[in-house]
Legacy VTK file of the C-alpha trace (Angstrom):
# vtk DataFile Version 3.0
C-alpha trace
ASCII
DATASET POLYDATA
POINTS 485 float
33.144 47.705 15.903
36.960 47.929 16.221
38.430 51.356 15.456
42.047 50.476 14.715
43.370 50.275 11.157
45.667 47.242 11.192
45.480 43.923 13.005
48.539 41.720 13.374
47.760 38.056 13.937
50.596 36.251 15.699
53.917 37.188 14.106
52.916 36.157 10.591
49.477 37.530 9.665
48.620 41.214 9.257
45.272 42.627 8.171
45.002 46.255 7.045
41.352 47.162 7.523
41.568 50.529 5.755
43.403 49.330 2.629
41.718 45.911 2.705
45.020 44.083 2.357
46.280 40.854 3.882
49.942 40.059 4.526
51.251 36.637 5.509
54.909 36.525 6.565
55.247 40.111 5.232
54.116 39.048 1.732
50.880 40.568 0.388
48.286 37.943 -0.443
45.527 38.632 -2.949
42.097 38.386 -1.370
38.655 38.937 -2.846
36.565 41.767 -1.378
33.888 39.369 -0.089
36.532 37.121 1.475
38.096 40.144 3.173
34.695 41.263 4.487
34.135 37.784 5.942
37.622 37.816 7.530
36.922 41.203 9.092
33.568 40.054 10.491
35.308 37.093 12.139
38.282 38.914 13.674
36.156 41.742 15.053
34.381 39.220 17.296
37.017 36.666 18.400
35.709 33.387 19.840
32.108 34.407 19.134
30.105 31.871 17.146
28.427 33.675 14.269
25.766 31.901 12.235
25.837 31.086 8.547
22.617 33.045 8.140
24.247 36.139 9.641
27.191 35.984 7.228
24.964 35.413 4.196
22.726 38.301 5.247
25.514 40.798 5.957
28.403 39.878 3.645
26.339 38.915 0.610
23.550 41.418 1.171
23.792 42.634 -2.441
23.345 39.266 -4.154
21.367 36.061 -3.596
23.660 33.106 -2.841
23.406 29.829 -0.950
25.531 28.288 1.817
27.972 26.705 -0.641
29.407 30.143 -1.415
30.065 30.682 2.305
31.668 27.223 2.639
34.023 27.945 -0.262
34.960 31.372 1.108
35.774 29.892 4.530
37.971 27.311 2.799
39.632 30.092 0.779
40.422 32.077 3.947
41.926 29.043 5.685
44.196 28.438 2.704
45.273 32.095 2.559
45.992 32.255 6.303
47.898 28.979 6.246
46.360 27.821 9.527
42.997 26.049 9.396
42.560 26.333 13.169
42.267 30.124 13.101
38.681 29.724 11.872
36.695 27.034 13.666
33.600 25.304 12.335
30.799 24.739 14.845
28.512 22.145 13.227
24.937 23.361 12.747
25.872 26.660 14.444
28.382 28.638 12.402
32.010 29.797 12.560
34.278 31.635 14.983
37.714 33.298 15.010
39.918 31.201 17.262
42.507 33.667 18.621
42.664 36.371 21.256
42.766 39.956 20.032
44.987 42.641 21.569
46.552 45.843 20.241
49.834 47.692 20.355
51.224 50.692 18.513
54.289 51.835 16.544
54.633 48.821 14.314
56.484 50.035 11.228
55.265 49.157 7.760
57.894 48.516 5.031
57.793 51.004 2.133
59.826 49.056 -0.436
57.978 47.314 -3.292
55.933 44.344 -2.187
57.102 40.813 -2.986
55.011 38.652 -5.351
51.547 37.551 -4.230
50.969 34.083 -2.906
47.861 33.553 -4.984
46.377 35.054 -8.180
44.783 38.428 -7.594
41.110 39.075 -8.159
40.173 41.519 -10.969
40.454 45.116 -9.834
42.395 44.288 -6.637
44.898 47.026 -5.640
47.853 46.847 -3.287
48.443 50.284 -1.682
51.893 51.272 -0.444
51.840 51.673 3.332
52.240 55.238 4.578
55.238 56.016 6.789
54.486 56.708 10.409
51.086 54.894 10.390
49.889 53.537 13.717
49.613 49.750 13.663
48.159 47.304 16.162
48.736 43.634 16.870
46.733 40.503 17.502
48.465 37.804 19.587
47.394 34.306 18.603
46.621 31.797 21.355
46.013 28.512 19.600
43.201 26.361 20.926
43.659 23.015 19.203
40.627 20.720 19.425
41.046 17.191 20.740
39.037 15.749 17.865
38.821 16.629 14.230
35.426 17.749 12.978
34.702 17.716 9.272
34.445 21.287 8.071
32.179 21.962 5.138
34.997 22.273 2.611
34.406 19.636 -0.008
32.688 16.390 -0.957
32.333 13.189 1.059
33.400 10.131 -0.943
32.576 6.588 0.204
34.825 3.876 -1.241
33.727 0.299 -2.034
33.701 -1.897 1.069
36.429 -4.520 1.248
34.891 -7.920 2.022
36.528 -11.007 3.546
33.633 -12.893 5.119
34.053 -16.594 5.831
32.209 -18.762 3.340
32.241 -16.033 0.648
29.121 -15.569 -1.484
28.861 -12.017 -0.130
30.612 -10.192 -2.979
27.533 -7.988 -3.418
28.499 -6.155 -0.231
31.408 -4.399 -1.941
29.113 -2.042 -3.828
25.732 -2.901 -2.280
26.572 -1.743 1.241
28.536 1.170 -0.174
25.435 2.289 -2.063
23.309 1.904 1.081
25.676 4.165 3.034
25.704 6.794 0.280
21.915 6.704 -0.124
21.227 7.190 3.570
23.797 9.961 3.906
22.060 11.730 1.023
18.641 11.115 2.579
19.942 12.787 5.736
21.112 15.760 3.633
24.757 15.376 4.603
26.450 18.062 2.443
28.075 17.057 -0.855
27.967 13.247 -0.679
29.185 11.954 -4.055
27.047 9.452 -5.985
27.958 5.767 -6.091
28.857 5.801 -9.779
31.074 8.859 -9.286
32.803 7.237 -6.285
33.473 4.076 -8.306
34.946 6.170 -11.116
37.174 7.992 -8.619
38.397 4.643 -7.254
39.276 3.584 -10.797
41.123 6.837 -11.463
43.078 6.316 -8.245
43.897 2.777 -9.459
42.499 1.102 -6.348
42.086 -2.662 -6.582
39.324 -4.603 -4.832
41.576 -5.187 -1.813
43.252 -1.771 -1.837
45.554 -0.826 1.035
44.947 2.065 3.406
48.113 3.862 2.315
46.790 3.937 -1.264
43.701 5.974 -0.320
45.671 9.240 -0.455
45.474 8.962 -4.252
41.700 9.417 -4.033
42.154 12.946 -2.647
44.327 13.794 -5.656
41.850 12.630 -8.305
38.579 13.624 -6.615
39.095 16.728 -4.475
37.165 15.110 -1.600
37.577 16.436 1.947
36.533 13.133 3.571
37.155 9.669 2.099
35.481 6.735 3.847
37.339 3.402 3.740
35.867 0.281 5.349
36.368 -3.487 5.492
33.884 -6.117 6.664
34.899 -9.559 7.938
33.704 -12.396 10.193
30.875 -14.895 9.736
27.149 -15.232 10.392
26.110 -13.406 13.600
29.722 -12.383 14.296
30.582 -9.568 11.931
33.246 -6.905 12.256
33.472 -3.630 10.331
36.754 -1.712 10.407
36.581 1.871 9.162
38.963 4.698 8.378
37.670 8.257 7.983
40.407 9.912 5.948
40.625 13.709 6.107
43.168 15.769 4.203
45.104 16.327 7.420
44.629 13.042 9.257
42.637 9.840 9.802
40.098 8.653 12.358
39.665 4.890 12.592
37.657 2.376 14.558
36.083 -1.090 14.618
32.433 -2.023 14.985
30.947 -5.395 15.920
27.457 -6.750 15.351
25.234 -9.623 14.278
24.422 -8.300 10.814
26.083 -6.180 8.086
23.042 -3.877 8.140
23.512 -3.065 11.818
27.202 -2.324 11.267
26.613 -0.041 8.302
24.017 1.868 10.331
26.661 2.453 13.000
29.171 3.602 10.378
26.612 5.961 8.843
26.097 7.446 12.304
29.868 7.921 12.744
30.075 9.783 9.433
27.037 11.878 10.339
28.636 12.770 13.678
31.700 14.153 11.923
29.583 16.220 9.545
27.354 17.496 12.331
24.252 16.126 10.604
21.368 14.357 12.385
20.465 11.142 10.603
17.592 8.694 10.622
18.259 4.984 10.913
14.683 3.990 10.120
14.698 0.287 9.127
12.345 1.172 6.269
15.289 2.879 4.556
17.160 -0.416 4.349
16.611 -2.312 1.120
16.181 -6.083 1.075
19.244 -8.250 0.586
18.017 -9.391 -2.831
17.563 -5.832 -4.113
20.982 -4.755 -2.811
22.644 -7.782 -4.341
21.072 -7.172 -7.742
21.978 -3.495 -7.659
25.537 -4.322 -6.653
25.849 -6.817 -9.513
24.529 -4.249 -11.982
26.950 -1.567 -10.814
29.842 -4.020 -10.968
28.901 -4.734 -14.592
28.712 -1.004 -15.360
32.034 -0.450 -13.630
33.505 -2.993 -16.070
31.653 -1.438 -19.073
29.556 -4.610 -19.471
26.417 -2.629 -20.275
24.358 -5.474 -21.779
24.717 -7.555 -18.624
24.052 -4.490 -16.469
20.854 -3.589 -18.324
19.589 -7.167 -18.002
20.053 -7.135 -14.212
18.635 -3.626 -13.871
15.574 -4.555 -15.914
14.911 -7.441 -13.522
15.403 -5.146 -10.549
13.029 -2.536 -12.020
10.297 -5.201 -12.112
10.948 -6.051 -8.455
11.221 -2.410 -7.398
9.185 -0.387 -9.941
9.269 2.869 -7.969
13.043 3.113 -7.525
14.299 6.130 -9.548
17.946 5.161 -9.034
17.333 1.854 -10.795
15.489 3.705 -13.577
18.385 6.122 -14.054
21.020 3.404 -14.172
18.944 1.376 -16.639
18.535 4.437 -18.874
22.281 5.070 -18.704
23.032 1.450 -19.637
20.647 1.657 -22.598
22.222 4.905 -23.824
25.728 3.445 -23.679
24.525 0.556 -25.854
22.850 2.878 -28.363
19.398 1.542 -27.432
17.954 5.049 -27.538
14.271 4.224 -28.088
14.259 1.871 -25.096
16.076 4.519 -23.069
13.495 7.123 -24.140
10.548 4.952 -23.094
12.210 4.166 -19.755
13.013 7.853 -19.132
9.531 9.120 -19.916
7.968 6.474 -17.668
10.420 7.218 -14.843
9.831 10.971 -15.047
6.114 10.538 -14.427
6.911 8.731 -11.146
9.846 10.804 -9.852
8.630 14.402 -9.610
9.244 14.454 -5.844
12.479 12.445 -5.965
16.040 13.726 -5.642
16.707 11.749 -8.824
14.275 13.831 -10.921
16.886 16.249 -12.304
19.193 13.348 -13.152
16.426 11.656 -15.124
15.752 14.954 -16.921
19.449 15.184 -17.768
19.420 11.711 -19.308
16.217 12.543 -21.194
18.156 15.466 -22.658
21.085 13.211 -23.585
18.709 10.880 -25.444
17.077 13.769 -27.353
20.516 15.190 -28.237
21.670 11.858 -29.641
18.456 11.548 -31.619
18.962 15.018 -33.107
16.014 16.600 -31.256
17.879 19.720 -30.119
14.908 21.749 -28.888
13.600 18.816 -26.846
17.094 18.392 -25.412
17.342 22.082 -24.430
13.887 22.038 -22.848
14.754 19.000 -20.726
18.065 20.644 -19.762
16.290 23.797 -18.613
14.138 21.704 -16.293
17.122 19.638 -15.118
19.165 22.731 -14.243
16.283 24.325 -12.359
15.722 21.216 -10.249
19.457 20.576 -9.748
19.899 24.134 -8.451
17.129 23.540 -5.921
18.799 20.343 -4.662
22.288 21.918 -4.893
23.600 19.075 -7.055
26.688 20.811 -8.423
27.887 17.737 -10.319
24.749 17.440 -12.428
24.651 21.198 -12.927
28.136 20.813 -14.396
27.025 17.902 -16.586
24.057 19.945 -17.796
26.283 22.919 -18.641
28.622 20.694 -20.657
25.751 19.133 -22.582
24.205 22.547 -23.226
27.507 23.705 -24.701
27.594 20.689 -27.044
24.110 21.512 -28.287
24.877 25.218 -28.727
28.097 24.456 -30.608
26.122 22.354 -33.067
23.872 25.382 -33.552
26.985 27.594 -34.083
26.078 29.654 -30.997
29.650 29.891 -29.760
29.291 32.800 -27.337
26.466 31.058 -25.470
28.395 27.757 -25.557
31.477 29.438 -24.084
29.369 30.906 -21.270
27.876 27.480 -20.506
31.319 25.883 -20.351
32.645 28.470 -17.911
29.634 27.738 -15.722
30.483 24.046 -15.947
34.056 24.757 -14.848
32.752 26.796 -11.907
30.461 23.960 -10.802
33.227 21.352 -11.073
35.462 23.629 -8.993
32.718 23.951 -6.368
32.990 20.216 -5.662
36.718 20.140 -6.487
36.391 17.675 -9.370
39.640 18.053 -11.359
38.718 15.510 -14.043
35.395 17.215 -14.748
37.114 20.594 -14.901
39.772 19.270 -17.278
37.200 17.666 -19.608
35.177 20.886 -19.674
38.285 22.881 -20.513
38.947 20.429 -23.366
35.507 21.357 -24.708
36.622 24.992 -24.576
39.739 24.070 -26.545
37.533 22.524 -29.244
35.309 25.622 -29.276
38.266 28.000 -29.632
39.752 25.803 -32.358
36.538 26.119 -34.366
36.645 29.890 -33.924
40.339 30.135 -34.793
41.012 31.763 -31.404
44.543 30.431 -30.942
45.396 32.565 -27.898
42.456 31.298 -25.835
43.033 27.765 -27.099
46.645 27.861 -25.879
45.608 29.265 -22.484
43.086 26.470 -21.948
45.593 23.854 -23.120
48.020 25.027 -20.443
45.257 24.813 -17.831
44.457 21.215 -18.854
48.129 20.241 -18.758
48.437 21.693 -15.250
45.350 19.815 -14.036
46.670 16.624 -15.586
50.041 17.014 -13.857
48.660 18.152 -10.491
46.013 15.404 -10.225
47.629 12.496 -12.072
44.752 12.293 -14.542
46.885 10.455 -17.089
44.881 8.268 -19.443
41.560 9.763 -18.273
42.188 12.655 -20.643
LINES 1 486
485 0 1 2 3 4 5 6 7 8 9 10 11 12 13 14 15 16 17 18 19 20 21 22 23 24 25 26 27 28 29 30 31 32 33 34 35 36 37 38 39 40 41 42 43 44 45 46 47 48 49 50 51 52 53 54 55 56 57 58 59 60 61 62 63 64 65 66 67 68 69 70 71 72 73 74 75 76 77 78 79 80 81 82 83 84 85 86 87 88 89 90 91 92 93 94 95 96 97 98 99 100 101 102 103 104 105 106 107 108 109 110 111 112 113 114 115 116 117 118 119 120 121 122 123 124 125 126 127 128 129 130 131 132 133 134 135 136 137 138 139 140 141 142 143 144 145 146 147 148 149 150 151 152 153 154 155 156 157 158 159 160 161 162 163 164 165 166 167 168 169 170 171 172 173 174 175 176 177 178 179 180 181 182 183 184 185 186 187 188 189 190 191 192 193 194 195 196 197 198 199 200 201 202 203 204 205 206 207 208 209 210 211 212 213 214 215 216 217 218 219 220 221 222 223 224 225 226 227 228 229 230 231 232 233 234 235 236 237 238 239 240 241 242 243 244 245 246 247 248 249 250 251 252 253 254 255 256 257 258 259 260 261 262 263 264 265 266 267 268 269 270 271 272 273 274 275 276 277 278 279 280 281 282 283 284 285 286 287 288 289 290 291 292 293 294 295 296 297 298 299 300 301 302 303 304 305 306 307 308 309 310 311 312 313 314 315 316 317 318 319 320 321 322 323 324 325 326 327 328 329 330 331 332 333 334 335 336 337 338 339 340 341 342 343 344 345 346 347 348 349 350 351 352 353 354 355 356 357 358 359 360 361 362 363 364 365 366 367 368 369 370 371 372 373 374 375 376 377 378 379 380 381 382 383 384 385 386 387 388 389 390 391 392 393 394 395 396 397 398 399 400 401 402 403 404 405 406 407 408 409 410 411 412 413 414 415 416 417 418 419 420 421 422 423 424 425 426 427 428 429 430 431 432 433 434 435 436 437 438 439 440 441 442 443 444 445 446 447 448 449 450 451 452 453 454 455 456 457 458 459 460 461 462 463 464 465 466 467 468 469 470 471 472 473 474 475 476 477 478 479 480 481 482 483 484
């Protein structure tokens, strides 16, 4: 354990261990107590790889949390420090402080009032005035920049539709079909925070990407989705001579490459492996995971129809696919969703109840429970809806599906507002906002805040309504949400 009171990192970063304060370029920066404890644990053991389990056991010893809380706190520290390379991610191992530590004395601390904070302060945070004559010590930063960029666990992975220009055409299904295959296998391999196909398609729409979007347009996806890795790809060639170009877009740069093979399946397997390499996740390429061409084509057609809001055509294709593949919970969920959007609630109910009996061990189970709740809500069966939501939230928490936990919180609030239970509805909506923030989904956060505005309007709480309105306006401006709100 280090005994000195203050660490100075490079010429810009100072950490006062006794007062638990952080200064960057002489300006105090608000930092949560848990974030400060994590920072201290890192800097007291420079270059040492410390495991996620160790941090969760020692920093969050007073509360039960999962790894996502650690990921978000690491991201928070990197933003506060202004240098992502000070804290390195070691895939499947942990994190380390990436600077040498040394000390020196007689570093004066300014006594005049502190300048404004760089970020909002946490409740109860206190900036102490530095005492004159205190002994200070310094940490000299020696940067060790990696030759390759590894995806740190900071946010979601979003796979865009695959651009297709294969000779002879007739392969339009690949745009969404192969995209869905990549997403499904990444999820099967438990790659952290891979966004669903329907969510990725919605993000592409919000970013106004056309079918043959250009690479320079992909930056808009980061703005509307909050993703930390966006996968762009394009397939070309002809039978037995295919080429797949890919671009792995990170917030701070892009990795690109080209793959060659005799089949689209083989190329997508290689791309999946590339993505897995960057996330530090082992992945299976078992051929049994690969769906038949016919199934992928039908699913791609259905999702194209849903993307264009052609729900009748989508439900027709999905019904055919459900007969071919009766144990596919993804097909069941999409068919239920298409029925609900058409107002065919009884058909949706029958499909949901049948699917739930087959999906208890599936990662889709909580999503089916959510849609069962939506159906009951629309049919006025509030208690049935709440019961299904309880089950959905329990299962979603086990699978760490933050998006569906947010959806469930929003739906719960709608139900509670109809029952005039405004305090409980408000609590549910704040949970929904928290979950949307966990995956950095600005649209979801904005829509949830709009529900809060409606709640406060019903209560006549004009102050809270105005505060939430300002938050929505800021999200809309910062993320170019435009017509989506």
